[in-house]
Steps between C-alpha positions, in 0.01 A plus 500: 500500500722232356862569585686228311475633147232249408184574305136425560495268199787309339841665555526612138142633475591866545790464254272358232232760569733799472675364190173424321342835583811699415501357150148641449559833675738700282474847652637629828149594611380145443801352678431726798136400484606133508682566827192674640273215392724232651506682833131589507397151391704330772724319252795664669443405862826342619846641550641294213233627263569858607871449428413380147284806445785720625737344248246547222442870574875558535571345160220703343622827651861433400410418140599133516137426420411714200189714495321578174199701394182293497285717276313654791489863613550544874652806663756467782224546755401135435851386594497721808166358612628142466811597697290645781296180529807275486673711766203474732501120474877484545473688828245243615751228413775690678306489826519118513865467595856612448566296185175618340588860586849457355370367167217754478738792558715373213200522267400863551778655283374296201162675513414839345409798711139552596552859613206731437649650181505153341156377606309792351305438180759662272848473656829622355357793304839677508636275223209602276586867550868429433417317176308805376758767580601742223863543612621157391543347153210317337691172491561512875137587564388197297749274676379612844138469395525146360763339725393658831168688502289257302681192625459598867135590459432181308706223659771603748776261605850521655654526151359853482735601779793386285361688199465822698845464656668451162309793348579750776864392503517571127343842550752580773792398276374696200461810719302692236154519645339784693542520875122509547458174306780325686359621833160347424655182362714457816190541715315236298801269521483521880126438492549192283772369732259547788232303315737213427671528839831553324640778719810434708568554869648849478217623282239365737672647808535839334135490400408418860715782634316745278150369571491389866602760754488251786764279340705769327763516772554124509512483120757780476718348773501168319602655168762712674661192654469298182683757292707664775752222547339344809585137573246223444404480870422873515305476174308203636410689817364791293317255274336335803386840623342576162342154469349536846286782360430336164432132583191550722327674208599243237175304494283807464717699256649330194774760450617448861500124445719527191739734679513261794593215268777708340635593843497135598700409188761763582511381862589154366795650310624688806468192721692296245786751518495498879491120522803483272691755706421321828599164356839638395561702816682374807230304678445481873626841609272725704472745210410218260229377737351847541497554125343169403233526772417852383472383139286203604258731676476712184446186291227367727335842488479458121333161545254654744418787263440251220242325717697172512530328840419833664473393865801268486707769326414751772576260788830370362614851410429610858706210636793588273475862617511400867796269436685778318497707818704231681769454235843546653406387855747217552320345797191451285675396179420128500139533619447787253633282217244236596225763488615607156511139377146442626369817339681415177333158500160661540572752225618231258163329541330813364716477189476125448125489557446742211755320283333162552160636400643671191693194386171314483312795356725549197517129424258519206652814343750314277214297351309823435805648331527199270129515420532868408827440310700733722876466471616237753778720635255786555271267697781375724619858555148602601466222758850558637440875526176457688670272752816705549404866466290526814602702804489181706765346276737776614381460858591130482853582380551746785351280768706198394811713562362578846424134565849386398682759708270463803541122508875535463518755783282287731662172393159360412462179298388532141268200534270369772564139595163336564653154523877458470669206334607369159304282263510378140209490259366622168391860452128568470407860423162641605343838541345406835607233745151350498547409132760239596210264583381510139843406363619151421795500739808298409549180701851618595340791688422860404644837596230762444584855391197724549425870464242498777366310797171577674584322825207261456697239310568146606824366353437192288679165501831502312552873558849498651579871482340837435624847407245785510534859379341659806586506866302281739480492879737232627238389755202500265294186456644445152855529635421266786361237262806532274736432791282214622520336158872568464451720193804725446348846458639848434326825408582863423312819417789621283393406151843537342640237739223257412537567127875446524448164667224407255737564209712208621200266536337411169162331522557126531872531576659286770637727771616509859334764721683612812348734759709597802360621831698823454306588186708376206318323218690326223405287202741289301447257214539130568490200273238229487752278674490726803122464523531123482772506765273690736230237455747216551629661819152480646404870501122485529260746343312724743178302473687187603639679801157615605336160453784329684393683813187292518656157507275319248577723202262776616492769761324399816177683582424625847268297716133574457196464723159609374315421821489858628221715350510805727712815501787473749750744646843472343667482840303186581641340185865576573578130525235372256602574138284209384183697584545823301852488357851593605452871441207519740688291756811716468285812539372358826851430618604857415217625721622286786863613483443864401542662841808292580667570166423873499252541217126526443290243314140522374247278671401266219203277433513187288245337272595129517555263209169333574299807403655515154466125450126528557442827314716454188330215319233434240472428130648832383807462722546135403473576128744789520755299697474207259552730202804653669644156569460405134679818398788423736525149359472568129424860389732740685395794284155481668625494860461875562141510367400185688653632822297818460184294451576307820536826696172623355327177607625546857382863496143373447510296821362623833669560834274391787334796669598362840866519397471861383315596819761328718779690325334834569423411861849367569691804376620762752254784550550790261653289224403675178729324250647153491748298299362172369793264438552149366617220730527186287641160573715541185696801632741573784620139490839348556670528161212689335412847623229571243560868567283735297314227313161583651311823549475734792223755492575821690276781617183291532212651694389220739165669565409459133397134482510489118849652486628263768350200320659604169838525672473152653389353166790675324745343743343156451501551124868595505574128526459531125714802421725413210810525718350271769389241244838505329684475833303196623533332163877556493534371857295187427210607722136427412291766332208495745446170681689523825552877468339705775475875547448665834442871530676729745316824582702770677418857600712733287745718684393863498761682291456842656839668506795373294474135397777282365448139395781250527595144425777368724696179474676410822773351283680673211381254237690648205839456671386208720599691814307401817668777701316777312141610445413597143206736461321700237282800577260715302270793564140390565355151491704187438338375179755718319775276637334161501333508160791664311241636258639854510834580335766651721708413803418494871724615782739205538693454823707239680529514881742299708329317787780559749575841651572761388253376235682648205267607218593475135278702266491316168250719314249779546145478374399608151138378480283772349199412714421380847173330587277683746231340711166617360136404501446241229861383505853637471545807282826609334653828614797662326809510722712815519834380634627857539252518791543139621705469816625151419673653196616825657612385847747210501503471880119469505511226235768304685316527834182366341699212350654412838159502668346270240806272503479468879140379470597262218775346714265452797236337278765263366588407858136433584445277196841337518564545128586779249178686422344700217286782645271768362390803695468874526676774696286789619648836598244700694473707809876510534518122539561195287283190474607181324214278389546150360220360286651165409809283538609175339817292505745593226490242225816461292586285205 
């Protein structure tokens, strides 16, 4: 389903459709039937369209859209039947995702009951009997008959609930009617409230206590605490107990669903009280920590029961529970604070993910309100309420308190410095970092402020600085490219910090961005004169720095020989990067030094440049490349589409059978999965690393010739990924002529046991410290680190090279998923850090860091230069294995 609030047709199509149909459909029944028709006909198929329909039904139910009789005669069973059909389709919507479930759940209270007593052919017969009683005055009988009995049986709408309420209130005040009449009228009043879903929480709980023996105890305990003076935490615990019995039956039983929604609303109120108390209380004490972690667990339980982010809510709640047990242990205080900060980061992502979807979803609601002539204030209140009255809104308030106090206790930086420095430029605001390429950047240089980064981006010319509202691995390919280009870059997962900085940086304003290695990020306004002064002082834009590396205004490509047409072992190419690329040559060198340096390396095979040069050619390839070149030269908006066409043209080429056969024959016996990696002459160069620009294909079955061929073609085609094309263009490299792509094929390390991927720099690049190794670690395969496509933080550590090899833990991991080795490629697996030894055992984490750092230092000695390494640590059979899969010289700006 679409998740951005957009529609299948033009953005305002659903607004126009609802407004036009509402004008023709005067009765409540017809307005309900409009909702049914839109859902059944597929006109409401995106999240944004569903949000518009929610607003419409809410305004109808609340009386802001008036209902009138339409001259027809339809008993309430028609309304009930429409409600049943709408509810069924809403549950189908709810199964698509958290945001869809959130919006759908908000719609159910606006629908009438479809309980059995309302779907029968002649419902609500009690009011007919009441209107014909002989113990009330004639005038009252006529009033009941005309304003309730006939009206309900002819054309019911929510206004009838108001009529009945006013009438029974008058009868109560007058206090002159028989007890038997009032008894029957009170029963009917309850029935009508049930039909219109107008009953409150207490009424619904009491009704449940009387009707459901299995839940009676939980219902009575909740009411006892609610009215017995219990505090909000005790009430919330009783509420969670009751909801645990109600929520699983919500989809099958409408009355349980409506009770569940009322309980959720009251849970929001209790959590609001608790958040306020905790914010005012003395923070940081052991008692405060125990209380807030207990409340957070209760809050996450509410999210779980509502079906929103269920698995993440369970896992983060478990981590908070484990941490709570260690509160007060002074020897674990700092490490525990880091655990809490990591878990808080993960929990905030649950909240912000839903918020981002809803912000897009409700985008068209104001236009719908105007089209339906709803009061503007009422529309804004509706949108605000939907965004801020969710359980996860309260969770976010609580978890931000945890984040603030945990970072303070552990002395953690508020920001992550990807590339430290200071720079001046003009502010360019974007939703995603990739959008910077589509902007007309100011000639004085741009500082990009972005909500998101995928990790795939290549930073464009004139981008001097970047600030991103999510954390990124410091050793990711994107981070490496930013440092290489000299782009000052800071990021944070704490949205309020980003928003605070953004408030000082208006779009187009001239500012100075400063990012310190210790994690401070500041923005201050500067005048146009300051920008001119920077230019006069010779500060070059990042693209100029990169091109200057090449000598003649462009980066220098690696040497290339296309003479070799046969598969070769990587170790035989250790000193021949011109044959299959620097990555293949470096892989061969790793094999040759592995035993001496104390690590293991896969025995790789290389497909030389010459094979690609012969295979990737023809009219389709030529036409696609020429079209891409024209786009680069004159129509930048077409670059992405043309690059895709070029990749598709390469995918239609053929890999020689002899090459595929040689790969299979040359692999070690028993190899069942391989990594197929790029090794181009435009990467791993002096001054240009090209890290992450091309594809690696993991988990390939080498015995499946078609699968192996597809992987090789994908690697060749990745010469034309958007990021690779943009990078070569920015660096002054050619698009295709002179570019060569070798392929490195390596057996994948068996990940039986515990596997941890790492990227290690044998020099602390953020602080420019050659005496320390900087490394990042994650659970599972290393794509999580290198690609930076998953939000969260890795384990970050710095290890001194000299004994006693002091370890500084900078951060603990908060990624929600690790990648597992699986047939057909890596598969995500949810990480439970409460069970992860790297997060629970500080000594184990530090020992692993020392072992990896020792290998990194020895590799640096063997190469004679600071190195960037990727590998995996395996814990199995009581031993530890460190495998390196690639190494390249560190490239800095």
